[in-house]
C-alpha atoms as an extended CHARMM CRD file, in Angstrom:
* protein
*
       100  EXT
         1         1  MET       CA             72.8520000000      118.2070000000       90.7400000000  PROA      1               0.0000000000
         2         2  ALA       CA             75.0300000000      117.7660000000       93.7710000000  PROA      2               0.0000000000
         3         3  LYS       CA             75.9720000000      120.6320000000       96.0370000000  PROA      3               0.0000000000
         4         4  LYS       CA             79.1320000000      122.3330000000       94.8420000000  PROA      4               0.0000000000
         5         5  SER       CA             80.7030000000      122.1430000000       98.2560000000  PROA      5               0.0000000000
         6         6  VAL       CA             80.4060000000      118.4100000000       98.2160000000  PROA      6               0.0000000000
         7         7  ILE       CA             82.0070000000      118.1680000000       94.7590000000  PROA      7               0.0000000000
         8         8  ALA       CA             84.7080000000      120.4850000000       95.8690000000  PROA      8               0.0000000000
         9         9  ARG       CA             85.3850000000      118.3600000000       98.9330000000  PROA      9               0.0000000000
        10        10  ASN       CA             85.7460000000      115.2840000000       96.8430000000  PROA      10              0.0000000000
        11        11  ILE       CA             88.1660000000      117.0710000000       94.4690000000  PROA      11              0.0000000000
        12        12  LYS       CA             90.2420000000      118.0610000000       97.4940000000  PROA      12              0.0000000000
        13        13  ARG       CA             90.3130000000      114.4840000000       98.6610000000  PROA      13              0.0000000000
        14        14  LYS       CA             91.5730000000      113.3350000000       95.3040000000  PROA      14              0.0000000000
        15        15  GLU       CA             94.4060000000      115.9190000000       95.3060000000  PROA      15              0.0000000000
        16        16  LEU       CA             95.4140000000      114.9510000000       98.7710000000  PROA      16              0.0000000000
        17        17  SER       CA             95.5170000000      111.2620000000       97.9660000000  PROA      17              0.0000000000
        18        18  GLN       CA             97.6530000000      111.9850000000       94.9770000000  PROA      18              0.0000000000
        19        19  LYS       CA             99.9790000000      114.1570000000       97.0380000000  PROA      19              0.0000000000
        20        20  TYR       CA            100.5970000000      111.4970000000       99.7650000000  PROA      20              0.0000000000
        21        21  MET       CA            100.3980000000      108.4410000000       97.5840000000  PROA      21              0.0000000000
        22        22  ARG       CA            104.1750000000      107.8130000000       97.2770000000  PROA      22              0.0000000000
        23        23  LEU       CA            104.7500000000      108.2370000000      101.0150000000  PROA      23              0.0000000000
        24        24  ARG       CA            101.8430000000      106.0870000000      101.9080000000  PROA      24              0.0000000000
        25        25  VAL       CA            102.9770000000      103.2610000000       99.5650000000  PROA      25              0.0000000000
        26        26  TRP       CA            106.5760000000      103.5220000000      100.8180000000  PROA      26              0.0000000000
        27        27  LEU       CA            105.4500000000      103.2900000000      104.4930000000  PROA      27              0.0000000000
        28        28  LYS       CA            103.2240000000      100.2790000000      103.7370000000  PROA      28              0.0000000000
        29        29  ASN       CA            106.0510000000       98.5400000000      102.0050000000  PROA      29              0.0000000000
        30        30  GLN       CA            108.3230000000       99.1680000000      104.9340000000  PROA      30              0.0000000000
        31        31  ILE       CA            105.6890000000       97.7510000000      107.3800000000  PROA      31              0.0000000000
        32        32  LYS       CA            105.5140000000       94.5820000000      105.3040000000  PROA      32              0.0000000000
        33        33  ARG       CA            109.3400000000       94.1480000000      105.1750000000  PROA      33              0.0000000000
        34        34  THR       CA            110.1780000000       94.7180000000      108.7900000000  PROA      34              0.0000000000
        35        35  SER       CA            109.7350000000       92.0460000000      111.3720000000  PROA      35              0.0000000000
        36        36  ASN       CA            110.5540000000       94.1440000000      114.4570000000  PROA      36              0.0000000000
        37        37  LEU       CA            107.3450000000       94.9680000000      116.2600000000  PROA      37              0.0000000000
        38        38  SER       CA            108.4530000000       98.3520000000      117.6570000000  PROA      38              0.0000000000
        39        39  THR       CA            109.5370000000       99.5390000000      114.2130000000  PROA      39              0.0000000000
        40        40  ARG       CA            106.3350000000       98.3250000000      112.7050000000  PROA      40              0.0000000000
        41        41  LEU       CA            104.2640000000      100.1930000000      115.3340000000  PROA      41              0.0000000000
        42        42  ARG       CA            106.3530000000      103.4520000000      114.7470000000  PROA      42              0.0000000000
        43        43  LEU       CA            105.6920000000      103.1470000000      110.9460000000  PROA      43              0.0000000000
        44        44  HSD       CA            102.0570000000      102.4830000000      111.5560000000  PROA      44              0.0000000000
        45        45  ALA       CA            101.9270000000      105.6440000000      113.7280000000  PROA      45              0.0000000000
        46        46  LEU       CA            103.4650000000      107.6690000000      110.8230000000  PROA      46              0.0000000000
        47        47  ILE       CA            100.7450000000      106.4050000000      108.5040000000  PROA      47              0.0000000000
        48        48  GLN       CA             98.0890000000      107.4040000000      110.9990000000  PROA      48              0.0000000000
        49        49  SER       CA             99.6350000000      110.8660000000      111.3220000000  PROA      49              0.0000000000
        50        50  LEU       CA             98.9120000000      111.5550000000      107.6470000000  PROA      50              0.0000000000
        51        51  PRO       CA             95.7170000000      113.5840000000      106.9610000000  PROA      51              0.0000000000
        52        52  LYS       CA             92.5460000000      111.4750000000      106.9470000000  PROA      52              0.0000000000
        53        53  ASN       CA             91.4570000000      112.8150000000      103.5750000000  PROA      53              0.0000000000
        54        54  SER       CA             94.6940000000      111.6270000000      101.9900000000  PROA      54              0.0000000000
        55        55  SER       CA             93.5530000000      108.0580000000      102.0710000000  PROA      55              0.0000000000
        56        56  PRO       CA             92.4280000000      106.9180000000       98.5840000000  PROA      56              0.0000000000
        57        57  THR       CA             89.4210000000      105.0520000000      100.0790000000  PROA      57              0.0000000000
        58        58  ARG       CA             87.8250000000      108.3100000000      101.1540000000  PROA      58              0.0000000000
        59        59  THR       CA             87.3270000000      109.4970000000       97.6210000000  PROA      59              0.0000000000
        60        60  GLU       CA             83.9250000000      108.8650000000       96.1520000000  PROA      60              0.0000000000
        61        61  SER       CA             83.1750000000      108.0480000000       92.5560000000  PROA      61              0.0000000000
        62        62  ARG       CA             80.8530000000      110.7570000000       91.2720000000  PROA      62              0.0000000000
        63        63  CYS       CA             79.2040000000      111.4100000000       88.0620000000  PROA      63              0.0000000000
        64        64  GLN       CA             81.2950000000      113.8290000000       85.9110000000  PROA      64              0.0000000000
        65        65  VAL       CA             78.1610000000      115.5990000000       84.5930000000  PROA      65              0.0000000000
        66        66  THR       CA             75.8260000000      115.8570000000       87.5800000000  PROA      66              0.0000000000
        67        67  GLY       CA             77.9610000000      115.0140000000       90.5850000000  PROA      67              0.0000000000
        68        68  ARG       CA             75.6270000000      112.1790000000       91.6050000000  PROA      68              0.0000000000
        69        69  PRO       CA             77.4880000000      109.8210000000       94.0580000000  PROA      69              0.0000000000
        70        70  LYS       CA             75.3930000000      106.6790000000       93.4330000000  PROA      70              0.0000000000
        71        71  ALA       CA             74.9590000000      104.3780000000       90.4300000000  PROA      71              0.0000000000
        72        72  VAL       CA             78.1120000000      105.6500000000       88.6890000000  PROA      72              0.0000000000
        73        73  TYR       CA             79.5440000000      103.4640000000       85.9450000000  PROA      73              0.0000000000
        74        74  ARG       CA             83.3050000000      103.1940000000       86.2030000000  PROA      74              0.0000000000
        75        75  ASP       CA             83.9920000000      102.7060000000       82.5170000000  PROA      75              0.0000000000
        76        76  PHE       CA             82.1950000000      105.8570000000       81.5760000000  PROA      76              0.0000000000
        77        77  GLY       CA             82.3030000000      108.0160000000       84.6710000000  PROA      77              0.0000000000
        78        78  VAL       CA             78.6950000000      109.0250000000       84.5600000000  PROA      78              0.0000000000
        79        79  SER       CA             75.5660000000      108.0250000000       86.5290000000  PROA      79              0.0000000000
        80        80  ARG       CA             72.8880000000      105.7380000000       85.1690000000  PROA      80              0.0000000000
        81        81  HSD       CA             70.6510000000      108.6430000000       84.2820000000  PROA      81              0.0000000000
        82        82  VAL       CA             73.2290000000      110.4920000000       82.2130000000  PROA      82              0.0000000000
        83        83  PHE       CA             74.4220000000      107.0980000000       80.7290000000  PROA      83              0.0000000000
        84        84  ARG       CA             70.9380000000      106.3960000000       79.4020000000  PROA      84              0.0000000000
        85        85  GLU       CA             70.5610000000      109.9100000000       77.8790000000  PROA      85              0.0000000000
        86        86  LEU       CA             73.9710000000      109.7010000000       76.2200000000  PROA      86              0.0000000000
        87        87  ALA       CA             73.3310000000      106.1420000000       74.9610000000  PROA      87              0.0000000000
        88        88  ASN       CA             69.9790000000      107.0560000000       73.4970000000  PROA      88              0.0000000000
        89        89  GLU       CA             71.5450000000      110.0610000000       71.6880000000  PROA      89              0.0000000000
        90        90  GLY       CA             74.3170000000      107.8100000000       70.3170000000  PROA      90              0.0000000000
        91        91  LEU       CA             77.1330000000      109.7120000000       72.0380000000  PROA      91              0.0000000000
        92        92  LEU       CA             78.7390000000      106.7300000000       73.7700000000  PROA      92              0.0000000000
        93        93  PRO       CA             80.8280000000      104.6110000000       71.3380000000  PROA      93              0.0000000000
        94        94  GLY       CA             80.1760000000      100.8850000000       71.3570000000  PROA      94              0.0000000000
        95        95  VAL       CA             76.8620000000      101.1680000000       73.3640000000  PROA      95              0.0000000000
        96        96  VAL       CA             73.8960000000       99.7930000000       71.5920000000  PROA      96              0.0000000000
        97        97  LYS       CA             70.2950000000       99.6360000000       72.8800000000  PROA      97              0.0000000000
        98        98  SER       CA             69.2890000000       96.0430000000       73.2870000000  PROA      98              0.0000000000
        99        99  SER       CA             65.8450000000       94.5000000000       73.0880000000  PROA      99              0.0000000000
       100       100  TRP       CA             64.8080000000       90.8860000000       73.4070000000  PROA      100             0.0000000000
């Protein structure tokens, strides 16, 4: 189980990225459209003035059950340990144990 402070920090990052998403996308589109270097630099400075944690790349995919940051399957949102437990219990639809 991950520390609660780490999980809370990741939740805060997700909320900030959602809050600033429209502004960030608009600024990036403006940078792509403009050909004037001084305007482009000014827009880039505006993006850099946004909070660091508002960037979507700073959010970490974590297991929804344990909070584990590594080996998380995107489709299910759980780590490999929890995935195996749920699959063995038959709680994941469409997942079948294979043997060959």
